[in-house]
N, C-alpha and C positions, 0 to 999 in steps of 0.2 A: 333291543327289543323292549316293548312297553305294553301295558294293558290298555284295552279299549273294549267298549261295548259295541259289538258288531251285529247289525241287523241284516238278515239275509232272507232271500225268497227262494223256496224250492220250486221245482218244475211244476208241481201241482198248485202253486200259488201260496202255500203255507209260509207264514212269516215266522222266523225264529230270531231270538235274541240271545247271544252268548258272549261271555267275556273271553277274549282271545289275546294272545301275544302277537303283536305286529311289529314290523320294522320301519325305521324312518324312510327306507326306500319305497315304502308303500304309500307314503303321504303324498298329497298333490304336488306335482313337480313344478308347477308354475307359481307357487307361492314364494314370496321373498323373505318371509320371517318365520322362523321356527320358535314356538313358544312351549315352555314346560308349564303345563297347566296345573294350577292349584285346585280350583273349584269351578264347577258349572252349576246349572240349576235345572228345574223342571218347569216348563211352561206348557200351555195348552198345545201349542204347535209341536212341542217335543213329544207329547202323548200321541199325536197323529203319526209322527215319524217313527217312533218306537214300534207302533203297531202296524206300520206300513199302510196307513189310511190316508185318505184325502188326496192321493196322487202327488204328495209333496216329494217323496223319494222315488226316483225313477231308475236309478242305477244301483244294483246290488253286487257285492256286499257294500254296506254303508255304515259309517259312524255318525250317529245323530249328535244332538247337542247344539242348540242355536246360540249359545253364549258361553263365554268362559273368561276367567282372569288368571294371570300367571306371570311368568318371567321370561323375557326374551333370552333364548339360548344362542341364536345365530341370526344375522340379518344381512341381506344383500342390499338394503335400502338405508341411506344415510340418516334417515329420521330416527332410526332405532338401533340400539347397540345391545350387546349381551349385558344382562343385568337389569335392563329397564323393566319396570312393572307396567303391564298393559291390560286393557279390557277390550273385549270384542262382543258386540251385539249386532244381529242383523246380517245383511248382505247375502241372505240365503245360505249362510253357513249352517251346517246341520241338516240342510235340505238337499241342495245340489252339490254342496262342498262338504267334505268331511269336517265334523265339528268337535264339540267340547267334551264328549263322553269318552275321553282318552287321556292318557298322561302327557301326550304331546300333540301339537297341531302345527301345520304349516299353512299360512294364510297370506293374503296380500297386505302390504303395509298400509294401503289406503283404508283398510277396514278397521284398523286398530285406533284406540284412543289411549293416551297415557293415563295410568291410574292417578286420580286426583290426590293431591297432598292431603294428608289427614285421613285417608281411607285405606283399609287393608284389602287384600284380594278376597278374603272371606266376606267382608262387608259389601264389596262390589257385587258379589254374586248373591248375597242376601237381597240386594236390590235387583240385579239381573235385568233381563229384558222387560219383565213385568214392571218393575219399579221405574226403569228408564222410560217406559211408555207412559206410566202414570205422570211422571214429571213433564213429559212433552204435552200431555193432555192439559195439565194445569197451566203450563206456560201459554198454551194456545188460548185458554179461557181468559187469562190475564191480558194477553195481547188484544183481546176483544172486549176489554173493559171490566172484567170481573174484579171486585174488591170486597173485602170482608163486610163492609157495611151495606152491600147490595142486598143481603138476605141469605137464607139457608141454601147450602149447596147439597146436591144429591149425588150419592155414589152407589151405583148398582153393582151387583156381584161383589159386595163389599168385603166378604171374607176371603176372596181369592187374592192372588198376588198383586194384580193391578189395584184392586179396590183397597187392599190393606195399606199399601204405600200411599195411595191418594188420600185415604182417611187420615193417616198420620201426618202427612205434609199439610193438608188443609188445617188440621188442628194447630200445628206449629205456627201457621200464618194467621191464626185468629178467626177462623170461620166457624159458623154453626153448621153441623153436618148431620144430614139424614142418611143413614146407611141401610141399603136394601139387602136382605139375605133370605134365602129359603131354608136356612139352618138355624132354628131358634136357639139351639145350644151354643151358638157363637155370640150371643148377645154380650156377655161379659167381656169377651175378647175384643169385640168392636168398640165397646164403651171404653175399654182401656186404651185403645188406639186414639180415641177422641170423639167418637160418634156421640151426638147428643140425643138423637132419636133413632130408633130401630123400626124399620118398616118391613113387615112380612112380604115376601115375594108375591104372595097371592094377591096383595092389594094392587099390584101393578101388572099382573100377569096378562090381562086382557084389555084391549081398547074398549072404551065405553060406546063407541059409535058416534060420539059427539066430536065435531071438528075442533072445539075448544072446551077445556075444563077450567076450573078455578086456578088462577095463577099461584104457584107455590114455590118454584125453584129458581134461584138466581143464577145457577150454573149447574152443570151435571157432567160427571165422568161416567160414561156408560160402557160397561164391559160385556153387556148381554146382547144388545141388538134385538131384532125380531119384534114381537108384540109388545114387549116391555118398553122398548125405545119408542114405538109408535104411540103408546099411552103417555110416556114422559113428555114427548114433544107438545102434547096438548096442554100441559100443565106448567110450561116455562113462563117466567115473567117477561114483560115487555122488554125487547132488546137484548135478551139473554142468549146464552150459547150452550150447546151440548157438544162435548168432545166424545166422539164415537171411536172406541178402541177395540171392540170385540164383537163376536157373533155367536157366543155360546148358546143363545136362545134362538138362533136362526138368522138368516141373511135377509129375508123378505120383510119389508115394512108394511105389512097388511093393515089397511085401514087408515093410513096416513093421507091427509089432504095437504094442499098448499096453504090452507087457511092460517095455521100458526106462523108461517113465514110472511104471509102478506099482511095479516092484521096485527101481529105482535112483533114483527120484525126480528124473529129469532134466527139464530145461526146454527147450522149443523156442521161441525168441524170434523173432518176425517183425519185421524191420527195414524200415520204410518211410521213405525220405528225402524223398518228394515233398510230403507234407502235414504235415511236422513243425512244431510251434508255434514261434513266434519265440524264446521263452526257451531251448528246447532247441537250436535252431540256433546261437544265440550261445554256449551252453555248449560245443557241439562245436567251433566255430571257435576259441574260446579254448584248448581242450585241444590242438587241432592246432598252435597257435603254440608251446605249451610242450612237447609230447610227440612231435612229428614232427621228427626231425633234418633240417634243411634241406639238408645235404650229401647225404644219402641220397635226399631228394626230387629233387634235381637229377639224380642218377644214373638216376632213373626216366624222365626227360623225353625224348620224341621231338618235336622241333619240326615244325610243319606250317603250311600256309597254306590258304586257301579252295580253291585249286586241287587240293590233295591229298585233299579230303574224300570224293569219290565212291569212290576206291580204298580209303581207310581205312575207310569204312563197310562195304564188302564184307569187308575183312580182319578187322575186329573180330568180325563175325558168325561167322567161321570159326575164331576163337580164335587168330589170328595176330598180334595186337598185344601187344607187351610194354610193361609199365609205363604211362606216361601220355603221351598225345599232346596237346601244347599248341598250339592253333591261334592264330597271330598273324593276326587278321582284317585288319590294315592292311598286311601284307607284300605 
């Protein structure tokens, strides 16, 4: 038996979250690898799953947690053996498949990645899905020509998980960074990560109605979407790109025209971390080892336990979580 945070739905639709003892026989039967989990994290999608929101969880009872890192206990797949350190992000684990808010998980071998050399399981989950997504976003910008001498890069939602990691990586790579936040109290935190300019969220909250504004940003990692992304698109420099990774500000791009794409040749790059192929996952994790300063990563960390998750799930949906929550499932 082991501990897990179990989300359940009563007949009247009420969602509950309780820590329960469950047995290995309750884990998904068609997974090939059983992992003893060390750490998980809290992401925006976790907040939805913990609260039973967004239609992500359809079968109850359910164990959320969209990522985890730990040690293989048993494997029916030759690629992994007992004792191997592994990381999992994506593949709808924690949504349709029991996830990382437990001391054990059973998953498909195809979904795992070996823990990179030089990284601990705690560091891997300080990075987590958010940091992994940030690295994918930066890689996509680089693949479309972004270099430090192109100009200032913009990071929206900069105090969140994706934004924090993106800011720290950009700084290590030598970029000038403008960080957007709606929380002025986070200015010193963002400057410590490497931001050179802090932009109040209100400055980018509403499109101006103009199809183009003054060119300002050589690249952008956008975790907000909605009206902010609509405005940012009008301010990108010629031939630049935006990596879109989130929709905390909404899914609709109200006010966007095709003019920035036609007259400035900009690119809007969709970043999906869930179904990334194995090779690109490995590429991103190896880049994180080399390009994310571990001292800055540690500064992002808020430690948490299974008991903290219901409150954290609510807080992250309200934009009240700074940096990275690392959940020690064995504490």
